[in-house]
C-alpha positions as CSV (number, residue, x, y, z in Angstrom):
1,M,117.2,249.1,140.1
2,I,116.9,253.0,140.2
3,L,115.6,255.1,137.3
4,I,117.4,258.6,136.9
5,V,115.2,261.0,134.8
6,D,117.2,264.2,133.8
7,D,117.7,265.9,130.5
8,D,121.3,266.9,131.6
9,P,123.8,264.2,130.5
10,S,126.5,265.1,133.1
11,V,123.9,264.8,135.9
12,T,122.9,261.3,134.8
13,T,126.4,260.4,134.4
14,S,127.6,261.5,137.7
15,L,124.6,260.0,139.5
16,G,125.0,256.8,137.7
17,L,128.7,256.5,138.8
18,L,127.7,257.4,142.3
19,L,125.0,254.8,142.5
20,K,127.3,252.1,141.0
21,Q,129.9,252.8,143.8
22,A,127.3,252.5,146.4
23,G,126.1,249.2,145.0
24,Y,123.0,250.3,143.1
25,G,122.1,249.4,139.6
26,S,120.7,252.3,137.6
27,Q,119.4,253.3,134.0
28,S,118.6,256.9,132.8
29,A,116.0,258.5,130.8
30,A,116.5,262.1,129.2
31,A,112.9,263.0,128.9
32,P,109.4,262.3,130.5
33,A,108.1,260.2,127.6
34,E,111.1,258.0,127.5
35,A,111.0,257.6,131.4
36,M,107.3,256.5,131.3
37,K,108.1,253.9,128.4
38,M,110.9,252.5,130.5
39,L,108.5,252.3,133.6
40,E,105.9,250.4,131.6
41,Q,108.4,247.9,130.3
42,E,110.6,247.1,133.4
43,D,110.4,247.1,137.3
44,F,112.4,249.8,139.1
45,D,112.8,250.1,142.9
46,L,113.0,253.9,142.9
47,V,112.9,257.0,140.6
48,L,115.2,259.9,140.9
49,Q,113.6,262.5,139.0
50,D,114.6,266.2,138.1
51,M,111.8,268.7,138.4
52,N,113.1,271.3,135.9
53,F,113.6,270.2,132.3
54,S,115.1,272.5,129.8
55,R,112.0,273.2,128.0
56,D,110.1,274.0,131.1
57,T,111.8,275.8,133.9
58,S,108.4,276.3,135.8
59,G,108.6,272.7,136.9
60,Q,105.1,271.9,135.4
61,E,106.5,269.2,133.2
62,G,108.0,267.6,136.3
63,L,104.9,267.7,138.2
64,E,103.1,266.1,135.3
65,L,105.6,263.4,135.0
66,L,105.4,262.7,138.8
67,S,101.6,262.5,138.4
68,K,101.9,259.9,135.8
69,I,104.4,257.8,137.6
70,K,102.2,257.6,140.7
71,A,99.2,256.8,138.7
72,L,101.0,254.0,136.9
73,K,102.8,252.7,140.0
74,P,101.4,254.2,143.3
75,Q,103.9,252.3,145.5
76,L,107.1,253.3,143.7
77,P,109.0,255.9,145.7
78,V,110.1,259.0,143.8
79,I,112.8,261.4,145.0
80,L,112.6,264.8,143.3
81,I,115.7,267.0,142.5
82,T,115.1,270.6,142.6
83,A,117.0,274.0,143.2
84,W,117.1,275.5,146.7
85,G,115.0,278.4,145.3
86,S,112.2,276.0,144.2
87,I,111.5,274.4,147.5
88,S,107.9,275.5,147.0
89,L,107.8,273.3,143.8
90,A,109.2,270.3,145.8
91,V,106.5,270.8,148.3
92,R,103.9,270.5,145.6
93,G,105.6,267.3,144.6
94,I,105.5,265.8,148.1
95,K,101.8,266.7,148.0
96,A,101.5,264.7,144.8
97,G,103.0,261.7,146.2
98,A,106.8,262.1,146.1
99,A,108.7,260.4,148.9
100,D,111.2,263.0,149.5
101,F,113.3,265.7,147.7
102,V,116.9,266.9,147.5
103,T,118.2,270.3,146.5
104,K,120.9,271.3,144.1
105,P,123.8,271.3,144.9
106,W,123.7,268.1,147.1
107,S,126.4,266.2,148.8
108,N,126.8,262.6,147.7
109,Q,126.5,261.4,151.3
110,Q,123.0,263.3,151.5
111,I,121.7,261.8,148.4
112,L,122.7,258.2,149.2
113,Q,121.2,258.6,152.7
114,C,118.0,259.9,151.0
115,L,117.9,256.9,148.8
116,E,118.6,254.3,151.6
117,T,115.7,256.0,153.7
118,A,113.2,256.0,150.8
119,L,113.9,252.5,149.9
120,G,113.6,251.3,153.6
121,L,110.5,253.1,154.3
122,A,108.8,251.9,151.0
123,A,109.7,248.2,152.2
124,A,108.4,249.0,155.8
125,T,105.1,250.6,154.8
126,S,104.2,248.6,151.7
127,P,100.9,246.8,152.1
128,R,101.1,243.1,152.7
129,P,98.3,241.3,151.2
130,Q,96.6,238.8,153.6
131,A,99.0,239.5,156.4
132,K,97.8,238.6,159.7
133,P,98.2,241.3,162.4
134,L,101.1,240.4,164.7
135,S,100.2,239.6,168.5
136,R,101.7,241.4,171.3
137,Q,103.8,238.3,172.0
138,E,105.1,238.2,168.3
139,L,105.9,241.9,168.4
140,D,107.9,241.4,171.7
141,T,110.0,238.7,170.1
142,R,111.0,241.0,167.1
143,Y,111.2,244.3,168.7
144,D,112.2,246.0,171.9
145,F,109.2,247.6,173.4
146,R,110.0,247.6,177.0
147,N,107.9,249.8,179.2
148,V,105.4,250.1,176.3
149,I,102.1,248.7,177.8
150,G,99.1,247.8,175.8
151,K,97.6,245.0,173.6
152,H,94.5,246.7,172.2
153,P,94.3,245.8,168.3
154,R,94.4,249.4,167.4
155,F,97.6,250.0,169.5
156,L,99.2,246.8,168.3
157,K,98.8,248.0,164.7
158,T,100.5,251.2,165.6
159,L,103.3,249.3,167.3
160,E,103.8,247.2,164.3
161,L,104.3,250.2,162.2
162,V,106.7,251.5,164.8
163,G,108.8,248.5,164.7
164,R,109.1,248.4,160.8
165,V,109.7,252.1,160.5
166,S,112.6,252.0,163.2
167,A,114.7,250.1,160.9
168,T,115.0,253.0,158.5
169,D,116.5,256.6,159.0
170,A,113.2,258.3,158.0
171,S,112.0,261.5,159.9
172,V,108.9,260.5,162.0
173,L,106.2,262.7,163.2
174,I,104.3,261.3,166.2
175,V,100.8,262.9,166.8
176,G,98.3,262.5,169.5
177,E,96.7,264.1,172.5
178,S,98.8,265.3,175.6
179,G,99.7,262.4,177.8
180,T,99.2,259.6,175.1
181,G,103.0,258.5,175.4
182,K,104.7,260.1,172.4
183,E,108.1,260.4,174.1
184,L,107.9,256.7,175.0
185,I,107.2,255.8,171.5
186,A,110.0,258.0,170.1
187,E,112.3,256.1,172.6
188,A,111.0,252.9,171.3
189,I,111.9,253.9,167.6
190,H,115.4,254.8,168.8
191,N,115.9,251.5,170.6
192,N,114.9,249.5,167.6
193,S,117.0,251.4,165.1
194,K,120.6,251.1,164.0
195,R,121.4,254.1,166.1
196,R,120.3,252.5,169.3
197,N,123.9,252.7,170.7
198,G,124.1,256.4,169.9
199,P,122.6,259.2,172.1
200,F,118.9,259.8,172.5
201,I,118.4,263.6,173.0
202,K,114.9,264.8,174.1
203,V,114.1,268.6,173.5
204,N,110.9,270.3,174.5
205,L,110.7,273.1,172.2
206,G,107.7,274.7,173.9
207,G,109.9,275.5,176.7
208,I,112.7,277.3,174.8
209,P,112.2,281.0,174.2
210,S,112.9,282.1,170.6
211,T,115.8,284.3,171.9
212,L,117.6,281.3,173.2
213,F,116.7,278.9,170.3
214,E,120.0,279.1,168.4
215,S,122.1,278.8,171.5
216,E,120.1,275.8,172.8
217,M,119.8,273.9,169.5
218,F,123.2,274.7,167.7
219,G,125.4,275.9,170.7
220,H,127.4,278.9,171.1
221,V,131.1,280.1,171.4
222,K,132.4,281.9,174.1
223,G,131.8,285.7,173.7
224,A,128.8,285.1,171.3
225,F,126.7,287.2,173.7
226,T,126.9,289.0,177.1
227,D,126.5,285.8,179.2
228,A,128.4,283.4,177.0
229,H,131.3,282.8,179.4
230,Q,132.4,279.6,177.7
231,D,131.8,277.4,174.6
232,R,128.6,275.4,174.8
233,K,127.4,272.5,172.6
234,G,123.9,272.6,171.2
235,R,121.4,269.8,171.2
236,F,122.1,268.7,167.7
237,E,125.8,268.3,168.3
238,V,125.1,266.2,171.4
239,A,122.6,264.1,169.4
240,N,125.3,263.5,166.7
241,G,125.4,259.7,165.7
242,G,122.0,259.2,167.3
243,T,118.4,260.6,167.6
244,I,117.0,263.8,168.5
245,F,113.4,264.0,169.6
246,L,111.8,267.3,169.1
247,D,108.7,267.5,171.4
248,E,106.0,270.2,171.0
249,I,107.3,270.9,167.4
250,G,103.8,272.7,166.7
251,D,104.9,275.5,169.1
252,L,107.9,276.5,167.3
253,D,107.9,280.3,166.5
254,P,108.3,281.4,162.7
255,S,111.8,282.6,163.1
256,S,112.8,279.3,164.8
257,Q,111.1,277.3,162.1
258,V,113.4,278.8,159.3
259,K,116.6,277.6,161.2
260,M,115.2,274.4,162.0
261,L,114.4,273.8,158.3
262,R,117.9,274.4,157.2
263,V,119.4,271.8,159.6
264,L,116.7,269.3,158.7
265,Q,117.1,269.9,155.0
266,D,120.8,269.3,154.6
267,R,122.1,268.6,158.1
268,T,124.3,271.5,158.4
269,Y,124.4,274.5,160.9
270,E,126.4,277.2,162.4
271,V,127.3,277.6,166.0
272,L,126.1,281.0,167.4
273,G,129.1,283.3,167.2
274,S,130.9,281.2,164.6
275,S,131.0,281.2,160.8
276,I,132.1,277.7,160.4
277,T,129.5,275.4,158.8
278,R,129.1,272.1,160.8
279,T,127.6,268.8,159.6
280,V,125.6,266.6,161.9
281,D,124.4,262.9,161.5
282,V,121.2,262.6,163.4
283,R,117.7,261.0,163.1
284,V,114.8,263.5,163.7
285,I,111.7,262.4,165.6
286,S,109.3,265.0,166.4
287,A,106.0,265.1,168.1
288,T,102.9,267.3,168.6
289,N,99.3,267.3,170.0
290,R,98.5,270.1,167.5
291,N,96.9,269.8,164.0
292,L,100.0,270.7,162.0
293,P,98.1,270.9,158.5
294,E,95.5,273.2,160.2
295,I,98.1,275.6,161.5
296,V,99.9,275.5,158.1
297,E,96.6,276.8,156.6
298,K,96.5,279.5,159.1
299,G,100.1,280.5,158.3
300,E,101.5,279.6,161.6
301,F,103.7,276.8,160.4
302,R,105.9,276.5,157.4
303,E,104.6,274.0,155.0
304,D,108.1,272.9,153.7
305,L,109.1,272.3,157.4
306,L,106.0,270.0,157.8
307,Y,107.0,267.9,154.9
308,R,110.6,267.7,156.1
309,L,109.3,266.4,159.5
310,N,106.8,263.7,158.5
311,L,108.2,261.3,156.0
312,I,106.0,259.0,158.1
313,T,103.4,259.8,160.5
314,I,102.5,257.8,163.7
315,Y,99.2,258.5,165.3
316,L,98.7,257.5,169.0
317,P,95.1,256.9,170.0
318,P,93.8,258.6,173.2
319,L,93.2,256.1,176.2
320,R,89.4,256.3,175.7
321,E,90.0,254.7,172.2
322,R,91.8,251.8,173.9
323,R,89.9,251.3,177.1
324,D,91.2,247.5,177.1
325,D,94.5,248.8,178.0
326,I,93.5,250.8,181.0
327,P,93.6,247.9,183.5
328,L,97.0,246.8,182.2
329,L,98.3,250.4,182.5
330,A,96.8,250.8,186.1
331,V,98.4,247.6,187.4
332,H,101.7,248.5,185.8
333,F,101.7,252.0,187.5
334,L,100.5,250.4,190.8
335,R,103.4,247.9,190.8
336,N,106.0,250.8,190.0
337,V,104.5,253.2,192.6
338,G,104.3,250.3,195.1
339,N,108.0,249.7,194.6
340,I,108.8,253.3,195.2
341,Y,106.9,253.5,198.3
342,R,107.7,250.0,199.6
343,R,104.2,248.8,199.3
344,N,104.7,245.7,197.1
345,N,101.4,244.1,198.3
346,L,99.0,246.5,196.7
347,S,96.4,245.5,194.2
348,I,93.3,246.8,192.5
349,S,90.0,245.0,192.8
350,E,88.0,243.9,189.6
351,A,85.3,246.6,190.4
352,G,88.1,249.1,190.7
353,L,89.6,248.2,187.5
354,K,86.2,248.4,185.7
355,W,85.6,251.8,187.2
356,L,88.9,253.0,185.9
357,Q,88.2,251.6,182.5
358,G,85.0,253.6,182.4
359,Q,86.6,257.0,182.8
360,D,87.4,259.1,179.7
361,W,90.8,260.3,181.0
362,P,91.2,263.6,179.2
363,G,94.8,263.6,180.4
364,N,95.3,260.1,179.0
365,I,98.0,257.9,180.3
366,R,99.8,260.7,182.1
367,Q,96.6,261.4,184.1
368,L,96.0,257.8,184.9
369,K,99.5,257.4,186.2
370,Q,99.2,260.6,188.6
371,W,95.8,259.3,189.8
372,I,97.2,255.9,190.7
373,E,100.1,257.5,192.5
374,R,97.9,259.9,194.5
375,Y,95.5,257.2,195.8
376,V,98.6,254.9,196.8
377,L,99.6,257.9,199.0
378,V,96.2,258.6,200.7
379,T,95.1,254.9,201.2
380,T,96.1,252.5,204.0
381,K,94.3,249.6,202.3
382,D,96.2,246.9,200.4
383,V,93.3,246.5,197.8
384,L,92.2,249.6,196.0
385,D,88.4,249.5,195.4
386,V,85.9,251.8,193.8
387,E,85.3,253.7,197.0
388,D,89.1,254.5,197.4
389,F,88.9,256.2,194.1
390,S,86.3,258.4,195.4
391,L,88.3,259.8,198.3
392,P,89.5,263.4,198.3
393,V,93.2,263.5,197.4
394,E,93.9,267.0,198.6
395,M,92.6,269.3,201.2
396,E,90.0,271.7,199.8
397,L,90.8,275.3,200.7
398,P,87.9,277.4,202.1
399,K,86.3,279.5,199.3
400,P,86.2,283.2,200.2
401,R,83.0,285.2,199.8
402,K,82.8,287.2,196.6
403,D,83.3,290.3,198.7
404,Q,86.3,289.1,200.6
405,L,89.8,289.3,199.3
406,P,92.9,287.7,200.8
407,A,94.4,289.9,203.5
408,V,97.1,292.2,202.3
409,G,100.5,290.6,202.7
410,T,99.2,287.1,202.9
411,M,99.9,286.3,199.2
412,T,102.0,287.9,196.5
413,L,100.9,288.3,192.8
414,D,103.4,285.3,192.1
415,D,101.8,283.1,194.9
416,M,98.5,283.8,193.3
417,E,99.5,283.1,189.7
418,K,101.2,279.8,190.9
419,A,98.1,278.6,192.8
420,M,95.9,279.4,189.8
421,I,98.1,277.5,187.5
422,L,98.3,274.5,189.8
423,K,94.5,274.5,190.2
424,C,94.1,274.7,186.4
425,V,96.4,271.8,185.8
426,Q,94.5,269.7,188.2
427,H,91.0,270.7,186.7
428,C,92.3,269.9,183.2
429,G,93.8,266.6,184.2
430,G,97.3,267.7,183.2
431,N,96.4,268.5,179.6
432,I,98.7,271.4,178.8
433,S,96.9,272.7,175.7
434,K,93.6,273.0,177.7
435,V,95.5,274.7,180.6
436,A,97.1,277.2,178.3
437,E,93.7,277.8,176.7
438,A,91.8,278.2,180.0
439,L,94.6,280.7,181.4
440,G,94.7,282.6,178.1
441,L,98.5,281.8,177.5
442,S,100.5,280.5,174.7
443,R,102.1,277.0,175.4
444,P,105.6,278.6,175.4
445,A,104.4,281.2,177.9
446,L,102.9,278.6,180.1
447,Y,106.1,276.5,180.1
448,R,108.0,279.5,181.1
449,R,105.8,279.9,184.1
450,F,106.2,276.2,184.9
451,E,110.0,276.9,184.9
452,K,109.6,280.0,186.9
453,Y,107.6,278.5,189.8
454,G,109.3,275.0,189.6
455,I,106.1,273.3,188.6
456,K,106.5,269.8,187.0
457,P,103.2,269.2,185.1
């Protein structure tokens, strides 16, 4: 049962008819006091609440009602209805505990999808009293977690949330350090969702210059700009009916954030060079290793975009916080690399596994994988041991004296820059944020250099 709170009879009537046609039962209240009385007397599954009542266009009365609802029933999902010009008010409502918001005018499909997502998310994330955590074996019988390695209790708790959230259409924000497996988790969410048969499109936003953002994400028509020799589909159009994974979302520049907000808000966009508005049906999963609330405070990221992205947030712990999984991952990578190089008899000694388990791995899973592959290439032994992991994996170049420079003509500036970037990537264990900081570059600038020099970090 859904409670509609709005002082406009035409709105409550139209919403009531829409919900009835969709199979939902509903009741309506014309004022906050009436809504609270109904909530105290009956059980509702969701509240659909207007933020601007006729007596108070500031939205303060709507915020006060929301606060009372959450105090009375903290787990009850509330969807706010507000005008496009009052999105800042809706963001305040999200901070106060609302599940989501829709803006006027809305499409019927949009509001029904919002309701379905909020109800599904409430069911997936509601606390289960005295519920025993699921084992890895139990998780694997319920969900498709192929290629996801780990059984540390903290990681299993994360996987259980991933499985339950996958069934909804909620936007998911995956946070964690570089190399923790955010893309793998995004793919697991897609594989366990109702969109599993649709496309899964991965986009590294840190590698897209702001000048190409519209063309890359929304496509362009022939003649839209100088080099537009033919029509091109954007990433959102390619992902239609499936899932789009927006990696490095924290690196999106301000002008691109505005364009991204619009398509996330109402799932509409225009192709570059065309005035026709198009609609897209996608689930959005994003990821970042940056602290988004912190960069929101600095004014580098839009607060309304943040709340559009993270209906649910999934945190991936670094490898040093799930050390029990290091041996499992090492053996998994060794098996894969052995298959590639036709060395299927490789193994790691107990002492070697314990040594690996004791390392901090600042580059996390990605660094561990690269480490295993390097040593498979340099060793001739079948069983890798501690002493094997101390072998040099690449030839050290002689260090020139401080007063000695490379001979003229032996290295170009590009050669020197590429060598410096490669050395820094190695030194930082593949942690892109640390590489960018050490070199004094932004992440997008660093990615452009990766592309320029053909570097695959």
